[in-house]
N, C-alpha and C positions, 0 to 999 in steps of 0.2 A: 418071108427073109426080112431080116433086122437091118434095112437100109440105114436108118438114122444111127443105130449102134455101131455099125462097121465105119461109119464116117468118124464118129467119135473116137473110136479105137485107132483109126488111122491117124487122127490128128494127134492123140496122145503120144504114139510112137514117133511123132514127127515125119509121117509119110503120107500125109494127105494127098490122095492121087487125083482129084478132080475137085470141082465145086460140088456142093450139096445144094441141089434145086429143090425147092419146094412150090409145087404146083397147086392152084387153089381154084376155088368155084366162082370167084368173083372178078378175077383180072388175070393179068399176065404172070408167069412163073417169077419167082424171087430166089436170088442167091442168098441161102442161109449160111452167114458166117459162122462155122463151127466153133471158132475160138471164143465165141460169146459165152459157151457153156463152161469154160474154163477160167473165167474172170475171177481175180483176186478181190478181195472186200473193197479195196480202194477203187476199183472199176465197177462197182455195183450201184445202181440208182439209188436215191435216197428212200424210196419206198421199200425195196429190199432189205435195207438197214434198218429200217424202223420195225419191219415185220419181225426180224430177227432179233431185235432188242426186246420185243413183246413176249418172246418164248420163254416159257418157264415150266419147271418140272420135267416129267418125262415127255419126250417129244417125238412126233412121229412125221418125218419130211417125206410127203408123199410126191412122187414123180421126181426123185431126188438127182435125176441126171448122173453127172460124174461126180456127185457130192461135194459141189463147191459150197453150198449153203450149209450142208451137214458138217463140213471140216471146220466152218467158221463157229457154228455153235458148240461142237466138239471142244475147239480150242477156249470156247468160254465158259467150259465146265458143265455144259448142258448134256444131259443123258439123251442123246438122239439116235434114233433108229431111221435109216435111209431105205425107204422102200421104191423099188423101181422095176418097170415090167420088162426092160430090156437087159437081157443077160449079159451083153457086151459093156454095157454102161455099168452094171454091178461089178464086172471084172475090174474096170477102171478104177471104180470107188475103193475096191479092196486094195489095189496097188497104191492108191493116193493115201491111204491110212484111215479110211472110214472104218471104224471099229464095230459097228452093226448094220449089217446090209441084209436086206430080204429081197429077192427076187420073185416078185409076184404081181398080180392084178389086185389093186386095193379093193375090189368088190369080191375077191375070194379069200380075203384075209379077215380074221376075226380072233387072233391068238392072244392079244393083249389089250390093255386099256391105256390111255395116255391123258396126260394133263393139257397138252398143247397138240394140235394137228396142223401140219402148215403145208401149203400149196402155194408155190411162187412161180413166176413166169407164166402166169394164167393157167396154172395146173389145174384149176376147177375145169378147164376146158375138156378134160377127161370124160366129163359127163356126157358129152356129145350134143345133147339137145335138151330142151325144157323138161320134158318128162323125165330123162335121165338125171337132171339136176335135183328134181324132186325125190327121186329114189335114193340119190346119193346122200343127200341131206338126212333122209330118215334112216338109212343104212349106217351112217356114220356116228350116230347117237351110241350105238352099242360100243364104239371103239374109246369113247370119252370118259374119263373119271367125273365124278359129281363136281361140279363146278369148272369143268374143262372148257378150253376154247378152241374154235376153229378159225383159222387165219388164211385168208387167200386174196389174190388180187385177180381184176378182170378188167375189162374195157368195154365201152359203149363204141361199136363200130358202124354207128349209122352214117358216119362221114363218108362211108365208102360207096354209098349209094345215092342215086338221084330218087326223088320221090316216087317216080313211075317204075323204079326197079324192084320195089319190095314186092316179094311173094307173099300172097295172102295165107297161103297153106302152111308156111313155115315162119318160124321166128327168125328175123334177120341175122341174128348172131350164130345162127347154126351154121357153120362152115365146112366144106369138105377139102381136105388135103391130100397130097400125095408126094413122097420123097422121090427124088432120083438122084443117084451117085453112081460114078463110072458108068453111065449110059444104062443103069438097071433101075427100073421103076418099082417101087413097093406097091403095095395095095392102097386104094383110097381109104381115108378115114375121116370120121367126123370129129369135130372140135367145136366147143362152144364158148362165145364171148357173150356175157350178159350185162345189160345195162343195170344201174344200180336200183332204179325204180321197180324193175321186174324182180330182180333178186330180192329185194326188201319185202315184197309183196309174198313171194314164195316162202322165204324164211319165217315171215311172220305167221303164215297160214300153218307152216310145219312145226311151229311151236319154238322158234328161235328168235331171239332178240339181235337185231342186226345193227352194227355201230360202224359207220364210215369213219376210218382212221385218217386217211390220206387221200387226196385227190390231186393230179398234176393236170397241165394244160394240155395234155394229149387224149383227155377222156378216159385215163387209166385212174383206177382206184384200188385202194386196200381197205378190207373190211375184217372185223372180228364179230363172230357169231358165238352166243352164249345160249344154251337152252334155259328159257323162262323159268323153268321149274327148279333149276341149279342156282337162281340168282339169289 
């Protein structure tokens, strides 16, 4: 069941029926403000604005949600395709005016090549874990034009833990989540937050040049990856 998508659809229709709760593997459930996915450009953080300003050429927005970033890029003349796994979110994007919408899992998509691939709001989390990140960075190479760029943000969440709480068998940024909406719970899913040092090491080994573009005081950062052979 698409719990996340249903909450988005109800928000879009002005009929949100309850809070969207996000359970996690590290603490108490959190109230997820659904309207954050519908923010206009004026309400977006500086990091997201910088990322969108860096987009060039044919662009793929992965995990596009309800299309807030895609609509901004579209308005600036960028040829953007919005890719999203939630069918309900895709329905909303089409109603909002996103011209190119693809409803699929990025790891099942290989139809076109792009100059820019964008993942915002920690979209890289879809990799689930460190092995998944390695696989994704290898897979995504085939979707990039020569000289293309991969732009995304993530954060170091070490602050969530005390030193004795780290689990030796897992990277500490591998989190499990579960949505609940109208007292209905979805399946647990894994999500990745990766610190820059770990990301940089993985990217370098995978043949990427990793450039830190922006970092805030909340341990969130924005990076651009370019294949070394394309430079």
